[in-house]
BALO-527136 format. One record per residue: residue in one letter; y, x, z of N, C-alpha, C, O in turn. Coordinates in nm, 2 decimals, always signed. Each point is the difference from the previous one (the first is absolute). Layout:
N
res; n.py; n.px; n.pz; ca.py; ca.px; ca.pz; c.py; c.px; c.pz; o.py; o.px; o.pz
a; Y; X; Z; Y; X; Z; Y; X; Z; Y; X; Z;
...
This chain:
90
res; n.py; n.px; n.pz; ca.py; ca.px; ca.pz; c.py; c.px; c.pz; o.py; o.px; o.pz
m; -0.83; -2.40; -2.02; +0.11; +0.08; -0.03; +0.13; -0.07; +0.03; +0.01; -0.12; -0.02;
w; +0.08; +0.19; +0.08; +0.13; -0.06; +0.04; +0.09; -0.02; -0.12; +0.01; +0.10; -0.08;
k; +0.05; -0.21; +0.06; +0.10; -0.02; -0.10; +0.13; +0.05; +0.06; +0.03; +0.00; +0.12;
k; +0.06; +0.05; -0.21; +0.13; +0.05; +0.04; +0.08; -0.10; +0.08; +0.07; +0.03; +0.10;
s; -0.08; -0.16; -0.14; +0.07; -0.10; +0.08; -0.05; -0.02; +0.14; +0.06; -0.06; +0.08;
e; -0.19; +0.10; -0.06; -0.06; -0.02; +0.13; +0.03; +0.12; +0.10; -0.03; -0.01; +0.12;
l; +0.09; +0.11; -0.17; +0.03; +0.12; +0.09; +0.11; -0.04; +0.09; +0.09; -0.07; -0.03;
r; -0.11; +0.13; +0.15; +0.10; -0.02; +0.11; +0.07; +0.13; +0.04; -0.06; +0.11; -0.03;
e; +0.17; -0.12; +0.09; +0.07; +0.12; +0.04; -0.08; +0.06; +0.11; -0.06; -0.06; +0.09;
a; +0.06; +0.19; -0.09; -0.08; +0.08; +0.10; +0.06; -0.02; +0.14; +0.13; +0.00; +0.01;
p; -0.21; -0.01; +0.09; +0.06; -0.01; +0.14; +0.06; +0.13; +0.04; -0.03; +0.10; -0.05;
a; +0.12; -0.11; +0.15; +0.06; +0.11; +0.06; -0.11; +0.09; +0.06; -0.09; -0.05; +0.06;
p; +0.11; +0.19; -0.07; -0.10; +0.08; +0.06; +0.00; -0.01; +0.16; +0.10; -0.02; +0.06;
l; -0.22; +0.04; +0.00; -0.01; -0.01; +0.14; +0.04; +0.14; +0.06; -0.04; +0.10; -0.05;
e; +0.12; -0.10; +0.15; +0.04; +0.12; +0.06; -0.08; +0.01; +0.13; -0.02; -0.10; +0.07;
g; -0.02; +0.22; -0.03; -0.07; +0.02; +0.12; +0.02; +0.14; +0.04; +0.09; +0.07; -0.04;
p; -0.17; -0.02; +0.13; +0.01; +0.14; +0.05; -0.06; +0.10; -0.10; -0.10; +0.06; +0.02;
v; +0.18; -0.04; -0.13; -0.05; +0.08; -0.11; -0.02; +0.14; +0.04; -0.10; +0.06; -0.03;
v; +0.20; +0.00; +0.10; -0.01; +0.14; +0.04; -0.12; +0.02; +0.09; -0.08; +0.10; -0.02;
g; +0.06; -0.18; +0.11; -0.12; +0.01; +0.09; -0.13; -0.02; -0.07; -0.10; +0.07; +0.03;
t; +0.09; -0.16; -0.13; -0.12; -0.02; -0.07; -0.03; +0.12; -0.09; -0.12; +0.04; +0.00;
v; +0.22; +0.01; -0.07; -0.03; +0.12; -0.08; -0.03; +0.12; +0.08; -0.09; +0.08; -0.03;
t; +0.15; -0.06; +0.14; -0.03; +0.11; +0.09; -0.14; -0.01; +0.06; -0.07; +0.10; +0.00;
g; +0.03; -0.22; +0.04; -0.13; -0.02; +0.05; -0.11; +0.02; -0.11; -0.10; +0.07; +0.03;
g; +0.13; -0.11; -0.15; -0.10; +0.03; -0.11; -0.01; +0.14; -0.03; -0.11; +0.05; -0.03;
t; +0.22; +0.02; +0.04; +0.00; +0.15; -0.03; -0.08; +0.07; +0.11; -0.07; +0.09; -0.03;
i; +0.09; -0.13; +0.15; -0.08; +0.06; +0.11; -0.14; -0.02; -0.02; -0.09; +0.09; +0.02;
i; +0.05; -0.21; -0.06; -0.14; -0.03; -0.02; -0.06; +0.09; -0.12; -0.11; +0.05; +0.02;
w; +0.19; -0.03; -0.12; -0.05; +0.08; -0.11; -0.03; +0.14; +0.05; -0.10; +0.06; -0.03;
f; +0.20; +0.00; +0.11; -0.02; +0.13; +0.05; -0.11; +0.01; +0.10; -0.08; +0.10; +0.00;
v; +0.06; -0.20; +0.08; -0.12; +0.00; +0.09; -0.13; +0.00; -0.07; -0.09; +0.07; +0.03;
l; +0.09; -0.15; -0.14; -0.12; +0.00; -0.08; -0.03; +0.13; -0.07; -0.11; +0.05; +0.00;
f; +0.22; +0.01; -0.05; -0.02; +0.14; -0.05; -0.05; +0.10; +0.10; -0.10; +0.07; -0.03;
l; +0.16; -0.07; +0.15; -0.05; +0.10; +0.10; -0.14; -0.04; +0.05; -0.07; +0.09; +0.03;
g; +0.04; -0.21; -0.03; -0.14; -0.04; +0.04; -0.10; +0.04; -0.10; -0.12; +0.02; +0.04;
q; +0.15; -0.02; -0.16; -0.10; +0.03; -0.11; +0.00; +0.15; -0.02; -0.10; +0.05; -0.06;
l; +0.20; +0.02; +0.09; +0.01; +0.15; -0.03; -0.12; +0.08; +0.05; -0.05; +0.09; -0.07;
p; +0.00; -0.11; +0.20; -0.11; +0.08; +0.04; -0.13; -0.03; -0.08; -0.09; +0.08; +0.00;
f; +0.09; -0.19; -0.07; -0.12; -0.04; -0.08; +0.02; +0.02; -0.15; -0.07; -0.05; -0.08;
y; +0.17; +0.14; +0.05; +0.03; +0.02; -0.14; -0.13; +0.05; -0.08; -0.02; -0.05; -0.11;
g; -0.06; +0.14; +0.17; -0.12; +0.05; -0.07; -0.09; -0.12; -0.03; -0.06; +0.00; -0.11;
w; +0.04; -0.09; +0.20; -0.09; -0.11; -0.02; +0.06; -0.09; -0.12; -0.08; -0.04; -0.08;
f; +0.21; +0.02; +0.08; +0.06; -0.08; -0.10; -0.02; +0.07; -0.14; -0.03; -0.06; -0.10;
a; +0.06; +0.19; +0.10; -0.01; +0.08; -0.12; -0.14; +0.00; -0.06; -0.02; -0.01; -0.12;
d; -0.08; +0.02; +0.21; -0.14; +0.01; -0.05; -0.04; -0.13; -0.07; -0.09; +0.00; -0.08;
r; +0.15; -0.11; +0.12; -0.04; -0.13; -0.05; +0.10; -0.05; -0.11; -0.01; -0.11; -0.05;
g; +0.11; +0.20; +0.01; +0.09; -0.04; -0.10; +0.11; -0.09; +0.04; +0.06; -0.07; -0.08;
h; -0.03; +0.07; +0.21; +0.10; -0.09; +0.06; +0.12; +0.07; +0.06; +0.06; -0.05; +0.09;
a; -0.04; +0.17; -0.13; +0.11; +0.08; +0.06; +0.13; -0.07; -0.03; +0.10; +0.03; +0.08;
w; -0.09; -0.11; -0.18; +0.13; -0.06; -0.03; +0.04; -0.10; +0.11; +0.12; -0.03; +0.01;
w; -0.22; -0.01; +0.07; +0.04; -0.09; +0.11; +0.10; +0.07; +0.10; +0.09; -0.06; +0.04;
v; -0.12; +0.19; -0.02; +0.08; +0.08; +0.10; +0.14; +0.01; -0.06; +0.10; -0.02; +0.06;
w; -0.10; +0.06; -0.19; +0.13; +0.02; -0.07; +0.08; -0.12; -0.02; +0.12; +0.00; -0.01;
t; -0.19; -0.12; +0.00; +0.07; -0.12; -0.01; +0.08; -0.04; +0.12; +0.11; -0.05; +0.00;
c; -0.18; +0.08; +0.12; +0.07; -0.02; +0.13; +0.12; +0.09; +0.01; +0.10; -0.04; +0.05;
l; -0.11; +0.17; -0.09; +0.11; +0.09; +0.01; +0.12; -0.05; -0.10; +0.11; +0.00; +0.04;
a; -0.15; -0.05; -0.16; +0.10; -0.05; -0.09; +0.07; -0.12; +0.06; +0.12; -0.02; -0.01;
g; -0.20; -0.07; +0.07; +0.06; -0.12; +0.07; +0.09; +0.04; +0.11; +0.11; -0.07; +0.01;
g; -0.14; +0.17; +0.06; +0.09; +0.04; +0.11; +0.13; +0.06; -0.06; +0.11; -0.02; +0.05;
g; -0.12; +0.10; -0.16; +0.11; +0.06; -0.06; +0.09; -0.10; -0.06; +0.12; +0.00; +0.01;
l; -0.18; -0.10; -0.08; +0.08; -0.11; -0.06; +0.06; -0.08; +0.11; +0.11; -0.06; -0.02;
g; -0.18; +0.04; +0.13; +0.06; -0.07; +0.11; +0.12; +0.07; +0.06; +0.10; -0.07; +0.04;
l; -0.09; +0.20; -0.04; +0.12; +0.07; +0.04; +0.12; -0.03; -0.09; +0.11; -0.02; +0.05;
v; -0.14; +0.01; -0.18; +0.11; -0.04; -0.09; +0.04; -0.15; +0.02; +0.11; -0.03; +0.00;
g; -0.21; -0.05; +0.03; +0.03; -0.14; +0.03; +0.08; -0.02; +0.13; +0.09; -0.08; +0.00;
i; -0.12; +0.16; +0.10; +0.08; +0.00; +0.13; +0.14; +0.03; -0.03; +0.10; -0.07; +0.04;
w; -0.08; +0.18; -0.12; +0.14; +0.04; -0.04; +0.07; -0.12; -0.07; +0.12; -0.03; +0.03;
y; -0.19; -0.03; -0.13; +0.06; -0.10; -0.08; +0.03; -0.13; +0.09; +0.11; -0.05; -0.01;
v; -0.20; +0.01; +0.09; +0.03; -0.13; +0.08; +0.10; +0.03; +0.10; +0.08; -0.10; +0.04;
r; -0.07; +0.22; +0.02; +0.11; +0.03; +0.09; +0.14; -0.01; -0.06; +0.09; -0.05; +0.05;
a; -0.09; +0.11; -0.17; +0.13; +0.00; -0.08; +0.03; -0.14; -0.04; +0.12; -0.04; +0.01;
r; -0.21; -0.04; -0.05; +0.02; -0.14; -0.04; +0.05; -0.08; +0.12; +0.09; -0.08; -0.01;
d; -0.16; +0.10; +0.13; +0.04; -0.07; +0.12; +0.15; +0.03; +0.04; +0.07; -0.08; +0.04;
a; -0.04; +0.21; -0.05; +0.14; +0.05; +0.03; +0.10; -0.07; -0.09; +0.11; -0.04; +0.04;
a; -0.15; +0.04; -0.17; +0.09; -0.06; -0.10; +0.02; -0.15; +0.03; +0.11; -0.05; -0.02;
i; -0.21; -0.02; +0.05; +0.01; -0.14; +0.03; +0.09; -0.02; +0.12; +0.08; -0.09; +0.00;
k; -0.10; +0.17; +0.11; +0.09; -0.01; +0.12; +0.14; +0.03; -0.03; +0.09; -0.07; +0.05;
r; -0.06; +0.17; -0.14; +0.13; +0.04; -0.04; +0.07; -0.12; -0.07; +0.11; -0.03; +0.02;
d; -0.19; -0.03; -0.11; +0.05; -0.11; -0.08; +0.03; -0.12; +0.09; +0.11; -0.07; -0.02;
a; -0.19; +0.04; +0.11; +0.02; -0.11; +0.10; +0.12; +0.02; +0.08; +0.08; -0.09; +0.03;
a; -0.06; +0.22; +0.02; +0.11; +0.03; +0.08; +0.13; -0.01; -0.08; +0.10; -0.04; +0.05;
a; -0.10; +0.08; -0.18; +0.12; +0.00; -0.08; +0.03; -0.15; -0.03; +0.12; -0.03; -0.02;
s; -0.21; -0.05; +0.00; +0.03; -0.14; -0.03; +0.05; -0.08; +0.12; +0.06; -0.10; -0.02;
e; -0.09; +0.15; +0.14; +0.05; -0.07; +0.12; +0.15; +0.04; +0.03; +0.07; -0.08; +0.06;
r; -0.03; +0.20; -0.11; +0.14; +0.03; +0.03; +0.09; -0.08; -0.09; -0.03; -0.03; -0.11;
p; +0.15; -0.01; +0.17; +0.09; -0.08; -0.08; +0.06; +0.08; -0.11; +0.03; +0.12; +0.02;
a; +0.00; -0.18; -0.13; +0.06; +0.08; -0.11; +0.14; +0.03; +0.03; +0.07; -0.08; +0.06;
d; -0.02; +0.20; -0.10; +0.13; +0.04; +0.03; +0.09; -0.05; -0.12; -0.02; +0.05; -0.11;
h; +0.11; -0.13; +0.14; +0.09; -0.06; -0.11; +0.14; +0.07; +0.01; +0.10; -0.07; +0.02;
a; -0.10; +0.19; -0.05; +0.13; +0.07; +0.00; +0.08; -0.01; -0.13; +0.11; +0.06; -0.01;
């Protein structure tokens, strides 16, 4: 068990191609949904119909994720642009 005195500050988060990663994952969820859809009867007969709906839910949540990371990326870029501008000392 860690003692409180042994805890260290958390490292800075890693930045990467977040929008592309979330978009790619969302596409994969939808492809999995569409790939399983023709076999829905087979899944339902075996009690695994939830697999199909899990893929649809993953794709839907991925769309929300795409919206979120695009807004976050735009906010980071706006903040970076605002911090680069010289302050107006009027």
